[in-house]
C-alpha positions in Angstrom: 13.1 -15.8 -3.0 9.7 -15.4 -1.5 7.1 -12.8 -2.6 7.7 -10.8 0.6 11.5 -10.8 0.0 11.0 -9.7 -3.6 8.7 -7.0 -2.5 11.1 -5.8 0.1 14.0 -5.9 -2.3 12.0 -3.7 -4.7 11.4 -1.1 -2.1 7.8 -1.9 -1.4 6.4 -1.9 2.1 3.8 -4.5 2.9 1.6 -5.1 5.8 2.7 -8.8 6.0 -0.6 -10.8 6.3 -2.4 -9.5 3.2 0.7 -8.5 1.2 -1.0 -5.2 0.1 1.5 -2.4 -0.5 1.0 0.6 1.7 0.8 3.6 -0.6 1.5 6.0 2.2 4.9 4.5 2.9 6.0 3.8 -0.7 8.5 5.8 -2.5 6.8 8.7 -4.4 8.0 10.3 -7.6 7.6 13.7 -9.1 6.7 14.1 -12.8 10.3 15.2 -13.5 11.8 12.1 -11.9 9.6 9.7 -13.9 10.1 11.7 -17.1 13.8 11.2 -16.7 13.5 7.5 -16.0 11.0 6.8 -18.8 12.6 9.3 -21.3 9.4 11.3 -21.7 8.6 15.0 -21.2 7.2 16.2 -17.9 4.0 17.3 -19.5 3.4 13.8 -21.0 4.0 12.2 -17.6 1.6 14.7 -15.9 -1.1 13.9 -18.5 -0.7 10.2 -17.9 -1.1 10.4 -14.1 -3.3 13.4 -13.4 -6.5 11.3 -13.4 -5.1 8.2 -11.8 -6.3 6.9 -8.5 -3.7 7.0 -5.7 -1.7 10.1 -6.7 -1.3 13.1 -4.4 -2.2 16.5 -5.9 -0.5 19.5 -4.4 -1.3 23.0 -5.4 -2.7 26.4 -4.5 -5.6 28.3 -6.0 -5.5 31.9 -6.5 -8.1 34.2 -8.0 -5.5 36.3 -9.6 -3.0 33.8 -10.9 -3.1 30.5 -12.8 -3.5 27.4 -10.6 -0.3 25.5 -10.2 -0.7 21.8 -9.5 2.1 19.4 -8.7 1.6 15.7 -8.3 3.4 12.9 -6.4 3.1 9.4 -7.8 3.5 6.3 -5.6 5.6 3.4 -6.9 2.6 1.1 -7.2 0.7 3.6 -9.3 3.8 4.2 -11.5 4.1 0.4 -12.0 0.4 0.0 -12.9 0.5 2.8 -15.5 3.8 1.5 -17.0 2.3 -2.0 -17.4 -0.7 -0.5 -19.1 1.5 1.4 -21.5 3.3 -1.9 -22.4 0.1 -3.6 -23.4 
């Protein structure tokens, strides 16, 4: 099986010529989803990813209330962090 076929089978979207995964079109995970898959708490997953390049931070700022931040984690970023945790 070629690299492009493996990438497609894994759910990655590539631009063909360069083989670089397009982060915008990849599957994105919430902290809860990865916490369930990796058997960790949501807060641990949040702490692992909050400073990573490539994540999407969603939230609102209010002067009266605590700021609530939610993140979305692309598949390629999740794979990168998981490999780093294995080392």
